[in-house]
PDB file of N, CA, C and O in Angstrom:
ATOM      1  N   MET A   1     -50.242  -8.260-198.123  1.00  0.00           N
ATOM      2  CA  MET A   1     -50.476  -9.421-197.286  1.00  0.00           C
ATOM      3  C   MET A   1     -51.811  -9.272-196.551  1.00  0.00           C
ATOM      4  O   MET A   1     -52.081  -8.244-195.930  1.00  0.00           O
ATOM      5  N   SER A   2     -52.620 -10.295-196.632  1.00  0.00           N
ATOM      6  CA  SER A   2     -53.874 -10.248-195.903  1.00  0.00           C
ATOM      7  C   SER A   2     -53.825 -11.291-194.788  1.00  0.00           C
ATOM      8  O   SER A   2     -53.325 -12.402-194.968  1.00  0.00           O
ATOM      9  N   MET A   3     -54.347 -10.905-193.657  1.00  0.00           N
ATOM     10  CA  MET A   3     -54.376 -11.802-192.502  1.00  0.00           C
ATOM     11  C   MET A   3     -55.823 -12.179-192.226  1.00  0.00           C
ATOM     12  O   MET A   3     -56.734 -11.383-192.451  1.00  0.00           O
ATOM     13  N   ASP A   4     -56.027 -13.381-191.743  1.00  0.00           N
ATOM     14  CA  ASP A   4     -57.368 -13.789-191.340  1.00  0.00           C
ATOM     15  C   ASP A   4     -57.824 -12.931-190.184  1.00  0.00           C
ATOM     16  O   ASP A   4     -57.010 -12.441-189.401  1.00  0.00           O
ATOM     17  N   THR A   5     -59.127 -12.751-190.078  1.00  0.00           N
ATOM     18  CA  THR A   5     -59.643 -11.952-188.969  1.00  0.00           C
ATOM     19  C   THR A   5     -59.412 -12.655-187.641  1.00  0.00           C
ATOM     20  O   THR A   5     -59.332 -12.004-186.599  1.00  0.00           O
ATOM     21  N   ALA A   6     -59.305 -13.985-187.670  1.00  0.00           N
ATOM     22  CA  ALA A   6     -59.054 -14.715-186.420  1.00  0.00           C
ATOM     23  C   ALA A   6     -57.641 -14.456-185.912  1.00  0.00           C
ATOM     24  O   ALA A   6     -57.387 -14.524-184.709  1.00  0.00           O
ATOM     25  N   ASP A   7     -56.717 -14.156-186.833  1.00  0.00           N
ATOM     26  CA  ASP A   7     -55.343 -13.900-186.417  1.00  0.00           C
ATOM     27  C   ASP A   7     -55.146 -12.497-185.878  1.00  0.00           C
ATOM     28  O   ASP A   7     -54.197 -12.242-185.136  1.00  0.00           O
ATOM     29  N   GLN A   8     -56.021 -11.596-186.241  1.00  0.00           N
ATOM     30  CA  GLN A   8     -55.873 -10.214-185.797  1.00  0.00           C
ATOM     31  C   GLN A   8     -56.471 -10.062-184.404  1.00  0.00           C
ATOM     32  O   GLN A   8     -57.561 -10.554-184.113  1.00  0.00           O
ATOM     33  N   GLU A   9     -55.736  -9.377-183.571  1.00  0.00           N
ATOM     34  CA  GLU A   9     -56.269  -9.078-182.243  1.00  0.00           C
ATOM     35  C   GLU A   9     -56.886  -7.696-182.288  1.00  0.00           C
ATOM     36  O   GLU A   9     -56.243  -6.735-182.712  1.00  0.00           O
ATOM     37  N   THR A  10     -58.135  -7.594-181.852  1.00  0.00           N
ATOM     38  CA  THR A  10     -58.820  -6.319-181.936  1.00  0.00           C
ATOM     39  C   THR A  10     -58.367  -5.364-180.840  1.00  0.00           C
ATOM     40  O   THR A  10     -58.413  -4.148-181.025  1.00  0.00           O
ATOM     41  N   GLU A  11     -57.945  -5.882-179.736  1.00  0.00           N
ATOM     42  CA  GLU A  11     -57.426  -5.012-178.683  1.00  0.00           C
ATOM     43  C   GLU A  11     -56.180  -5.648-178.094  1.00  0.00           C
ATOM     44  O   GLU A  11     -56.059  -6.873-178.062  1.00  0.00           O
ATOM     45  N   PRO A  12     -55.275  -4.838-177.639  1.00  0.00           N
ATOM     46  CA  PRO A  12     -54.026  -5.397-177.105  1.00  0.00           C
ATOM     47  C   PRO A  12     -54.273  -6.173-175.829  1.00  0.00           C
ATOM     48  O   PRO A  12     -55.229  -5.905-175.102  1.00  0.00           O
ATOM     49  N   ARG A  13     -53.416  -7.125-175.565  1.00  0.00           N
ATOM     50  CA  ARG A  13     -53.545  -7.934-174.345  1.00  0.00           C
ATOM     51  C   ARG A  13     -53.229  -7.076-173.135  1.00  0.00           C
ATOM     52  O   ARG A  13     -52.245  -6.336-173.107  1.00  0.00           O
ATOM     53  N   ARG A  14     -54.088  -7.195-172.143  1.00  0.00           N
ATOM     54  CA  ARG A  14     -53.857  -6.474-170.900  1.00  0.00           C
ATOM     55  C   ARG A  14     -53.244  -7.425-169.904  1.00  0.00           C
ATOM     56  O   ARG A  14     -53.582  -8.608-169.862  1.00  0.00           O
ATOM     57  N   ARG A  15     -52.369  -6.916-169.128  1.00  0.00           N
ATOM     58  CA  ARG A  15     -51.727  -7.727-168.107  1.00  0.00           C
ATOM     59  C   ARG A  15     -52.275  -7.327-166.749  1.00  0.00           C
ATOM     60  O   ARG A  15     -52.585  -6.161-166.505  1.00  0.00           O
ATOM     61  N   GLY A  16     -52.385  -8.289-165.893  1.00  0.00           N
ATOM     62  CA  GLY A  16     -52.870  -7.999-164.561  1.00  0.00           C
ATOM     63  C   GLY A  16     -52.472  -9.127-163.641  1.00  0.00           C
ATOM     64  O   GLY A  16     -52.171 -10.236-164.084  1.00  0.00           O
ATOM     65  N   GLY A  17     -52.474  -8.841-162.392  1.00  0.00           N
ATOM     66  CA  GLY A  17     -52.112  -9.841-161.407  1.00  0.00           C
ATOM     67  C   GLY A  17     -53.334 -10.379-160.705  1.00  0.00           C
ATOM     68  O   GLY A  17     -54.468 -10.114-161.103  1.00  0.00           O
ATOM     69  N   PRO A  18     -53.091 -11.133-159.664  1.00  0.00           N
ATOM     70  CA  PRO A  18     -54.224 -11.729-158.936  1.00  0.00           C
ATOM     71  C   PRO A  18     -55.121 -10.688-158.273  1.00  0.00           C
ATOM     72  O   PRO A  18     -56.324 -10.910-158.141  1.00  0.00           O
ATOM     73  N   PHE A  19     -54.553  -9.553-157.855  1.00  0.00           N
ATOM     74  CA  PHE A  19     -55.392  -8.529-157.206  1.00  0.00           C
ATOM     75  C   PHE A  19     -56.375  -7.936-158.206  1.00  0.00           C
ATOM     76  O   PHE A  19     -57.535  -7.697-157.873  1.00  0.00           O
ATOM     77  N   ARG A  20     -55.919  -7.701-159.415  1.00  0.00           N
ATOM     78  CA  ARG A  20     -56.811  -7.177-160.438  1.00  0.00           C
ATOM     79  C   ARG A  20     -57.879  -8.215-160.790  1.00  0.00           C
ATOM     80  O   ARG A  20     -59.052  -7.881-160.958  1.00  0.00           O
ATOM     81  N   PHE A  21     -57.461  -9.467-160.899  1.00  0.00           N
ATOM     82  CA  PHE A  21     -58.405 -10.540-161.219  1.00  0.00           C
ATOM     83  C   PHE A  21     -59.518 -10.609-160.178  1.00  0.00           C
ATOM     84  O   PHE A  21     -60.698 -10.625-160.529  1.00  0.00           O
ATOM     85  N   PHE A  22     -59.147 -10.651-158.899  1.00  0.00           N
ATOM     86  CA  PHE A  22     -60.169 -10.761-157.860  1.00  0.00           C
ATOM     87  C   PHE A  22     -61.007  -9.490-157.769  1.00  0.00           C
ATOM     88  O   PHE A  22     -62.183  -9.552-157.410  1.00  0.00           O
ATOM     89  N   GLY A  23     -60.424  -8.350-158.084  1.00  0.00           N
ATOM     90  CA  GLY A  23     -61.211  -7.122-158.134  1.00  0.00           C
ATOM     91  C   GLY A  23     -62.269  -7.186-159.220  1.00  0.00           C
ATOM     92  O   GLY A  23     -63.402  -6.751-159.017  1.00  0.00           O
ATOM     93  N   GLU A  24     -61.900  -7.731-160.380  1.00  0.00           N
ATOM     94  CA  GLU A  24     -62.861  -7.882-161.466  1.00  0.00           C
ATOM     95  C   GLU A  24     -63.931  -8.915-161.122  1.00  0.00           C
ATOM     96  O   GLU A  24     -65.095  -8.754-161.488  1.00  0.00           O
ATOM     97  N   VAL A  25     -63.534  -9.970-160.422  1.00  0.00           N
ATOM     98  CA  VAL A  25     -64.514 -10.983-159.995  1.00  0.00           C
ATOM     99  C   VAL A  25     -65.528 -10.353-159.049  1.00  0.00           C
ATOM    100  O   VAL A  25     -66.729 -10.593-159.175  1.00  0.00           O
ATOM    101  N   ARG A  26     -65.055  -9.556-158.112  1.00  0.00           N
ATOM    102  CA  ARG A  26     -65.974  -8.881-157.177  1.00  0.00           C
ATOM    103  C   ARG A  26     -66.908  -7.930-157.913  1.00  0.00           C
ATOM    104  O   ARG A  26     -68.098  -7.857-157.606  1.00  0.00           O
ATOM    105  N   ALA A  27     -66.362  -7.198-158.893  1.00  0.00           N
ATOM    106  CA  ALA A  27     -67.189  -6.258-159.662  1.00  0.00           C
ATOM    107  C   ALA A  27     -68.283  -7.006-160.424  1.00  0.00           C
ATOM    108  O   ALA A  27     -69.425  -6.550-160.474  1.00  0.00           O
ATOM    109  N   GLU A  28     -67.943  -8.144-161.014  1.00  0.00           N
ATOM    110  CA  GLU A  28     -68.944  -8.929-161.738  1.00  0.00           C
ATOM    111  C   GLU A  28     -69.976  -9.533-160.781  1.00  0.00           C
ATOM    112  O   GLU A  28     -71.160  -9.617-161.110  1.00  0.00           O
ATOM    113  N   ALA A  29     -69.521  -9.951-159.596  1.00  0.00           N
ATOM    114  CA  ALA A  29     -70.443 -10.545-158.620  1.00  0.00           C
ATOM    115  C   ALA A  29     -71.466  -9.520-158.141  1.00  0.00           C
ATOM    116  O   ALA A  29     -72.591  -9.881-157.797  1.00  0.00           O
ATOM    117  N   ARG A  30     -71.085  -8.254-158.118  1.00  0.00           N
ATOM    118  CA  ARG A  30     -72.032  -7.203-157.713  1.00  0.00           C
ATOM    119  C   ARG A  30     -73.140  -7.025-158.748  1.00  0.00           C
ATOM    120  O   ARG A  30     -74.227  -6.554-158.412  1.00  0.00           O
ATOM    121  N   LYS A  31     -72.879  -7.395-160.002  1.00  0.00           N
ATOM    122  CA  LYS A  31     -73.866  -7.242-161.068  1.00  0.00           C
ATOM    123  C   LYS A  31     -74.899  -8.367-161.071  1.00  0.00           C
ATOM    124  O   LYS A  31     -75.933  -8.253-161.728  1.00  0.00           O
ATOM    125  N   VAL A  32     -74.633  -9.434-160.355  1.00  0.00           N
ATOM    126  CA  VAL A  32     -75.526 -10.597-160.360  1.00  0.00           C
ATOM    127  C   VAL A  32     -76.810 -10.271-159.614  1.00  0.00           C
ATOM    128  O   VAL A  32     -76.789  -9.650-158.552  1.00  0.00           O
ATOM    129  N   THR A  33     -77.931 -10.703-160.191  1.00  0.00           N
ATOM    130  CA  THR A  33     -79.218 -10.583-159.507  1.00  0.00           C
ATOM    131  C   THR A  33     -79.438 -11.875-158.746  1.00  0.00           C
ATOM    132  O   THR A  33     -79.702 -12.919-159.344  1.00  0.00           O
ATOM    133  N   TRP A  34     -79.330 -11.807-157.444  1.00  0.00           N
ATOM    134  CA  TRP A  34     -79.435 -12.993-156.616  1.00  0.00           C
ATOM    135  C   TRP A  34     -80.902 -13.314-156.360  1.00  0.00           C
ATOM    136  O   TRP A  34     -81.726 -12.409-156.231  1.00  0.00           O
ATOM    137  N   ALA A  35     -81.223 -14.591-156.287  1.00  0.00           N
ATOM    138  CA  ALA A  35     -82.594 -15.038-156.028  1.00  0.00           C
ATOM    139  C   ALA A  35     -82.963 -14.774-154.573  1.00  0.00           C
ATOM    140  O   ALA A  35     -82.112 -14.813-153.683  1.00  0.00           O
ATOM    141  N   THR A  36     -84.238 -14.508-154.349  1.00  0.00           N
ATOM    142  CA  THR A  36     -84.711 -14.312-152.977  1.00  0.00           C
ATOM    143  C   THR A  36     -84.871 -15.671-152.301  1.00  0.00           C
ATOM    144  O   THR A  36     -84.850 -16.712-152.958  1.00  0.00           O
ATOM    145  N   ARG A  37     -85.028 -15.645-150.993  1.00  0.00           N
ATOM    146  CA  ARG A  37     -85.224 -16.886-150.242  1.00  0.00           C
ATOM    147  C   ARG A  37     -86.481 -17.604-150.716  1.00  0.00           C
ATOM    148  O   ARG A  37     -86.490 -18.831-150.818  1.00  0.00           O
ATOM    149  N   GLN A  38     -87.539 -16.857-151.005  1.00  0.00           N
ATOM    150  CA  GLN A  38     -88.789 -17.471-151.467  1.00  0.00           C
ATOM    151  C   GLN A  38     -88.600 -18.124-152.837  1.00  0.00           C
ATOM    152  O   GLN A  38     -89.103 -19.224-153.065  1.00  0.00           O
ATOM    153  N   GLU A  39     -87.891 -17.470-153.746  1.00  0.00           N
ATOM    154  CA  GLU A  39     -87.645 -18.053-155.063  1.00  0.00           C
ATOM    155  C   GLU A  39     -86.834 -19.339-154.962  1.00  0.00           C
ATOM    156  O   GLU A  39     -87.114 -20.308-155.668  1.00  0.00           O
ATOM    157  N   VAL A  40     -85.843 -19.351-154.097  1.00  0.00           N
ATOM    158  CA  VAL A  40     -85.020 -20.554-153.913  1.00  0.00           C
ATOM    159  C   VAL A  40     -85.855 -21.680-153.317  1.00  0.00           C
ATOM    160  O   VAL A  40     -85.738 -22.832-153.734  1.00  0.00           O
ATOM    161  N   THR A  41     -86.697 -21.349-152.342  1.00  0.00           N
ATOM    162  CA  THR A  41     -87.543 -22.359-151.707  1.00  0.00           C
ATOM    163  C   THR A  41     -88.520 -22.968-152.709  1.00  0.00           C
ATOM    164  O   THR A  41     -88.656 -24.189-152.785  1.00  0.00           O
ATOM    165  N   VAL A  42     -89.199 -22.118-153.476  1.00  0.00           N
ATOM    166  CA  VAL A  42     -90.175 -22.614-154.458  1.00  0.00           C
ATOM    167  C   VAL A  42     -89.474 -23.453-155.519  1.00  0.00           C
ATOM    168  O   VAL A  42     -89.975 -24.512-155.898  1.00  0.00           O
ATOM    169  N   SER A  43     -88.323 -22.994-156.004  1.00  0.00           N
ATOM    170  CA  SER A  43     -87.582 -23.744-157.015  1.00  0.00           C
ATOM    171  C   SER A  43     -87.123 -25.098-156.472  1.00  0.00           C
ATOM    172  O   SER A  43     -87.198 -26.105-157.176  1.00  0.00           O
ATOM    173  N   SER A  44     -86.656 -25.125-155.241  1.00  0.00           N
ATOM    174  CA  SER A  44     -86.199 -26.374-154.632  1.00  0.00           C
ATOM    175  C   SER A  44     -87.343 -27.366-154.481  1.00  0.00           C
ATOM    176  O   SER A  44     -87.176 -28.560-154.732  1.00  0.00           O
ATOM    177  N   ILE A  45     -88.498 -26.874-154.072  1.00  0.00           N
ATOM    178  CA  ILE A  45     -89.665 -27.750-153.927  1.00  0.00           C
ATOM    179  C   ILE A  45     -90.080 -28.304-155.289  1.00  0.00           C
ATOM    180  O   ILE A  45     -90.408 -29.485-155.406  1.00  0.00           O
ATOM    181  N   MET A  46     -90.064 -27.458-156.312  1.00  0.00           N
ATOM    182  CA  MET A  46     -90.433 -27.914-157.655  1.00  0.00           C
ATOM    183  C   MET A  46     -89.452 -28.969-158.168  1.00  0.00           C
ATOM    184  O   MET A  46     -89.868 -29.943-158.796  1.00  0.00           O
ATOM    185  N   VAL A  47     -88.173 -28.788-157.911  1.00  0.00           N
ATOM    186  CA  VAL A  47     -87.176 -29.775-158.332  1.00  0.00           C
ATOM    187  C   VAL A  47     -87.418 -31.096-157.609  1.00  0.00           C
ATOM    188  O   VAL A  47     -87.352 -32.158-158.228  1.00  0.00           O
ATOM    189  N   PHE A  48     -87.696 -31.046-156.318  1.00  0.00           N
ATOM    190  CA  PHE A  48     -87.966 -32.254-155.556  1.00  0.00           C
ATOM    191  C   PHE A  48     -89.204 -32.978-156.094  1.00  0.00           C
ATOM    192  O   PHE A  48     -89.195 -34.198-156.254  1.00  0.00           O
ATOM    193  N   ILE A  49     -90.270 -32.217-156.370  1.00  0.00           N
ATOM    194  CA  ILE A  49     -91.497 -32.824-156.891  1.00  0.00           C
ATOM    195  C   ILE A  49     -91.243 -33.470-158.250  1.00  0.00           C
ATOM    196  O   ILE A  49     -91.691 -34.589-158.499  1.00  0.00           O
ATOM    197  N   MET A  50     -90.533 -32.774-159.123  1.00  0.00           N
ATOM    198  CA  MET A  50     -90.253 -33.322-160.455  1.00  0.00           C
ATOM    199  C   MET A  50     -89.368 -34.561-160.365  1.00  0.00           C
ATOM    200  O   MET A  50     -89.532 -35.490-161.157  1.00  0.00           O
ATOM    201  N   ALA A  51     -88.431 -34.593-159.415  1.00  0.00           N
ATOM    202  CA  ALA A  51     -87.584 -35.776-159.245  1.00  0.00           C
ATOM    203  C   ALA A  51     -88.425 -36.971-158.787  1.00  0.00           C
ATOM    204  O   ALA A  51     -88.217 -38.090-159.256  1.00  0.00           O
ATOM    205  N   VAL A  52     -89.365 -36.739-157.881  1.00  0.00           N
ATOM    206  CA  VAL A  52     -90.239 -37.820-157.412  1.00  0.00           C
ATOM    207  C   VAL A  52     -91.136 -38.310-158.549  1.00  0.00           C
ATOM    208  O   VAL A  52     -91.317 -39.515-158.720  1.00  0.00           O
ATOM    209  N   VAL A  53     -91.697 -37.384-159.324  1.00  0.00           N
ATOM    210  CA  VAL A  53     -92.554 -37.765-160.451  1.00  0.00           C
ATOM    211  C   VAL A  53     -91.751 -38.578-161.467  1.00  0.00           C
ATOM    212  O   VAL A  53     -92.231 -39.597-161.964  1.00  0.00           O
ATOM    213  N   ALA A  54     -90.533 -38.130-161.776  1.00  0.00           N
ATOM    214  CA  ALA A  54     -89.692 -38.863-162.731  1.00  0.00           C
ATOM    215  C   ALA A  54     -89.351 -40.251-162.194  1.00  0.00           C
ATOM    216  O   ALA A  54     -89.375 -41.227-162.945  1.00  0.00           O
ATOM    217  N   ALA A  55     -89.034 -40.349-160.904  1.00  0.00           N
ATOM    218  CA  ALA A  55     -88.692 -41.642-160.315  1.00  0.00           C
ATOM    219  C   ALA A  55     -89.875 -42.602-160.384  1.00  0.00           C
ATOM    220  O   ALA A  55     -89.704 -43.772-160.726  1.00  0.00           O
ATOM    221  N   VAL A  56     -91.066 -42.119-160.064  1.00  0.00           N
ATOM    222  CA  VAL A  56     -92.263 -42.964-160.125  1.00  0.00           C
ATOM    223  C   VAL A  56     -92.539 -43.389-161.567  1.00  0.00           C
ATOM    224  O   VAL A  56     -92.857 -44.550-161.824  1.00  0.00           O
ATOM    225  N   PHE A  57     -92.419 -42.456-162.502  1.00  0.00           N
ATOM    226  CA  PHE A  57     -92.650 -42.763-163.907  1.00  0.00           C
ATOM    227  C   PHE A  57     -91.704 -43.865-164.392  1.00  0.00           C
ATOM    228  O   PHE A  57     -92.140 -44.851-164.984  1.00  0.00           O
ATOM    229  N   PHE A  58     -90.410 -43.687-164.136  1.00  0.00           N
ATOM    230  CA  PHE A  58     -89.445 -44.679-164.610  1.00  0.00           C
ATOM    231  C   PHE A  58     -89.592 -46.017-163.883  1.00  0.00           C
ATOM    232  O   PHE A  58     -89.324 -47.065-164.470  1.00  0.00           O
ATOM    233  N   PHE A  59     -90.010 -45.998-162.619  1.00  0.00           N
ATOM    234  CA  PHE A  59     -90.275 -47.243-161.909  1.00  0.00           C
ATOM    235  C   PHE A  59     -91.424 -47.994-162.573  1.00  0.00           C
ATOM    236  O   PHE A  59     -91.346 -49.205-162.780  1.00  0.00           O
ATOM    237  N   LEU A  60     -92.483 -47.271-162.904  1.00  0.00           N
ATOM    238  CA  LEU A  60     -93.635 -47.912-163.543  1.00  0.00           C
ATOM    239  C   LEU A  60     -93.282 -48.441-164.934  1.00  0.00           C
ATOM    240  O   LEU A  60     -93.645 -49.564-165.284  1.00  0.00           O
ATOM    241  N   VAL A  61     -92.579 -47.636-165.721  1.00  0.00           N
ATOM    242  CA  VAL A  61     -92.189 -48.086-167.063  1.00  0.00           C
ATOM    243  C   VAL A  61     -91.287 -49.311-166.966  1.00  0.00           C
ATOM    244  O   VAL A  61     -91.451 -50.257-167.736  1.00  0.00           O
ATOM    245  N   ASP A  62     -90.346 -49.308-166.042  1.00  0.00           N
ATOM    246  CA  ASP A  62     -89.433 -50.442-165.879  1.00  0.00           C
ATOM    247  C   ASP A  62     -90.194 -51.686-165.424  1.00  0.00           C
ATOM    248  O   ASP A  62     -89.940 -52.787-165.911  1.00  0.00           O
ATOM    249  N   SER A  63     -91.118 -51.509-164.499  1.00  0.00           N
ATOM    250  CA  SER A  63     -91.901 -52.655-164.019  1.00  0.00           C
ATOM    251  C   SER A  63     -92.755 -53.253-165.131  1.00  0.00           C
ATOM    252  O   SER A  63     -92.817 -54.471-165.294  1.00  0.00           O
ATOM    253  N   ILE A  64     -93.405 -52.391-165.887  1.00  0.00           N
ATOM    254  CA  ILE A  64     -94.251 -52.871-166.988  1.00  0.00           C
ATOM    255  C   ILE A  64     -93.399 -53.554-168.053  1.00  0.00           C
ATOM    256  O   ILE A  64     -93.749 -54.636-168.525  1.00  0.00           O
ATOM    257  N   ALA A  65     -92.286 -52.933-168.436  1.00  0.00           N
ATOM    258  CA  ALA A  65     -91.422 -53.522-169.460  1.00  0.00           C
ATOM    259  C   ALA A  65     -90.847 -54.854-168.981  1.00  0.00           C
ATOM    260  O   ALA A  65     -90.791 -55.814-169.749  1.00  0.00           O
ATOM    261  N   GLY A  66     -90.425 -54.919-167.732  1.00  0.00           N
ATOM    262  CA  GLY A  66     -89.898 -56.175-167.190  1.00  0.00           C
ATOM    263  C   GLY A  66     -90.944 -57.263-167.166  1.00  0.00           C
ATOM    264  O   GLY A  66     -90.658 -58.414-167.495  1.00  0.00           O
ATOM    265  N   GLY A  67     -92.173 -56.902-166.773  1.00  0.00           N
ATOM    266  CA  GLY A  67     -93.262 -57.882-166.756  1.00  0.00           C
ATOM    267  C   GLY A  67     -93.590 -58.389-168.152  1.00  0.00           C
ATOM    268  O   GLY A  67     -93.810 -59.584-168.351  1.00  0.00           O
ATOM    269  N   LEU A  68     -93.620 -57.471-169.120  1.00  0.00           N
ATOM    270  CA  LEU A  68     -93.888 -57.885-170.500  1.00  0.00           C
ATOM    271  C   LEU A  68     -92.798 -58.817-171.031  1.00  0.00           C
ATOM    272  O   LEU A  68     -93.098 -59.813-171.689  1.00  0.00           O
ATOM    273  N   ILE A  69     -91.572 -58.502-170.755  1.00  0.00           N
ATOM    274  CA  ILE A  69     -90.467 -59.341-171.235  1.00  0.00           C
ATOM    275  C   ILE A  69     -90.515 -60.718-170.588  1.00  0.00           C
ATOM    276  O   ILE A  69     -90.313 -61.728-171.261  1.00  0.00           O
ATOM    277  N   ARG A  70     -90.786 -60.763-169.266  1.00  0.00           N
ATOM    278  CA  ARG A  70     -90.904 -62.059-168.587  1.00  0.00           C
ATOM    279  C   ARG A  70     -92.077 -62.859-169.147  1.00  0.00           C
ATOM    280  O   ARG A  70     -91.969 -64.074-169.309  1.00  0.00           O
ATOM    281  N   TRP A  71     -93.196 -62.197-169.446  1.00  0.00           N
ATOM    282  CA  TRP A  71     -94.367 -62.870-170.004  1.00  0.00           C
ATOM    283  C   TRP A  71     -94.072 -63.393-171.412  1.00  0.00           C
ATOM    284  O   TRP A  71     -94.429 -64.523-171.745  1.00  0.00           O
ATOM    285  N   ILE A  72     -93.414 -62.562-172.245  1.00  0.00           N
ATOM    286  CA  ILE A  72     -93.086 -62.976-173.625  1.00  0.00           C
ATOM    287  C   ILE A  72     -92.135 -64.160-173.615  1.00  0.00           C
ATOM    288  O   ILE A  72     -92.314 -65.109-174.379  1.00  0.00           O
ATOM    289  N   LEU A  73     -91.120 -64.111-172.752  1.00  0.00           N
ATOM    290  CA  LEU A  73     -90.129 -65.186-172.722  1.00  0.00           C
ATOM    291  C   LEU A  73     -90.600 -66.389-171.893  1.00  0.00           C
ATOM    292  O   LEU A  73     -89.960 -67.440-171.917  1.00  0.00           O
ATOM    293  N   GLY A  74     -91.684 -66.247-171.180  1.00  0.00           N
ATOM    294  CA  GLY A  74     -92.208 -67.340-170.362  1.00  0.00           C
ATOM    295  C   GLY A  74     -91.365 -67.664-169.165  1.00  0.00           C
ATOM    296  O   GLY A  74     -91.382 -68.792-168.672  1.00  0.00           O
ATOM    297  N   ILE A  75     -90.610 -66.664-168.679  1.00  0.00           N
ATOM    298  CA  ILE A  75     -89.736 -66.903-167.522  1.00  0.00           C
ATOM    299  C   ILE A  75     -90.524 -66.902-166.216  1.00  0.00           C
ATOM    300  O   ILE A  75     -90.306 -67.749-165.349  1.00  0.00           O
ATOM    301  N   GLY A  76     -91.430 -65.956-166.086  1.00  0.00           N
ATOM    302  CA  GLY A  76     -92.111 -65.771-164.806  1.00  0.00           C
ATOM    303  C   GLY A  76     -93.370 -66.511-164.761  1.00  0.00           C
ATOM    304  O   GLY A  76     -94.075 -66.468-163.753  1.00  0.00           O
TER     305      GLY A  76
END
């Protein structure tokens, strides 16, 4: 009998409770490289600038497209 590799478990299931779970979460959180205050500030400013640039771009494209459509249809 051959079994698919997806059906085979490579390691047995481990059981644990909430204390083990939160202990593992804490252990993983210690491995995270957290951003510095300066990195967060610079990233936040860049996101704000890009959002403003995108908003201006889409406003201009929408205004131009709306004007062209009104001109083509003779509405305005």
